[in-house]
C-alpha angles and dihedrals in degrees: 000000000000121000091250093050091048090049092051091047092053092047092051093047091048095049098041112026096016097063092056091051092046092056091043093056096040089053090050089061094042093052093040093241092144103134087143090069114098120211092205133051111275108263093221091053092050093047101044109027094089089053091047104045125061101191143337122308144127114305117206112212110189121202087005105169107186095311115170087211083085090059090051091052094044091050088056088059103263126136111235123220113183140174123205134166097211117075087190090063091051093048091049089051090052093049094047093047096042094242128154108208126208104220128210131174117217123172107299097357143072107212122209119195131183132147108312095353134091117176124190109201109205146052115342092216091060096054114131107257091219089069090070097061094088097039111119100172138023119208110199112179099150110354103095094041091048091065129078115243101269093046096046090054089050088048090051092049089052091051092046092049100044109021104031089124092067131082116240129212104200124191116191145162132213127200137163104259115076094181097070135073180253102010089049126203115258119188131198094256093056092049088055091048093051100042109013097098094055106028141046103235119213119184108217100173137017115175136162113232136192110271089231089075094079137040121269091043092156090062103050135062102191137028129194125191120204136184120197135185113210119198126187115260 
């Protein structure tokens, strides 16, 4: 796909499918349906980050919500660059962490900056590409699995095109009902399809979990958790 064709694809997805997903996620925060938010640092992040990262650098956290995983990474010494649709989520993060953000509006984004954190509030697909130059790591706990199939492939193409120099820590789940989500099921083959041409994919963990550990439990019979390290080719 040419750069122009990819750009047009991302614009169309953002304008057509993206708006629906934007409103969906904003409403989740407004109505407090945020079961995806974890009140503790993700155990896989805490266990594997030292094995994944080599030194300090900027960590890009897409679709970040108010995840305290960002606090964990910042406390290690990393700079955090995040993108999030919900301004409410960002403001809650600031209040809970005692941060006072400097706020700037630029084109399609409201930018929040404080200490080690920079949040871009807006549509992921409209992020300025220049932002990605200094990104050393991507931490994806729940971005890829939050997107329906067409959008997650577009997301992956964007990452491969603009951030293929960074290492990715990818957390995912797979289950046996493709009609439900988010979170959506993501199998090993699809991970290879999305990232295989730009990254060396190393599976660090594959573990069966109790189906009660995710929503939609009445609709699935098995659940697999995976952790991958992706390194630039």
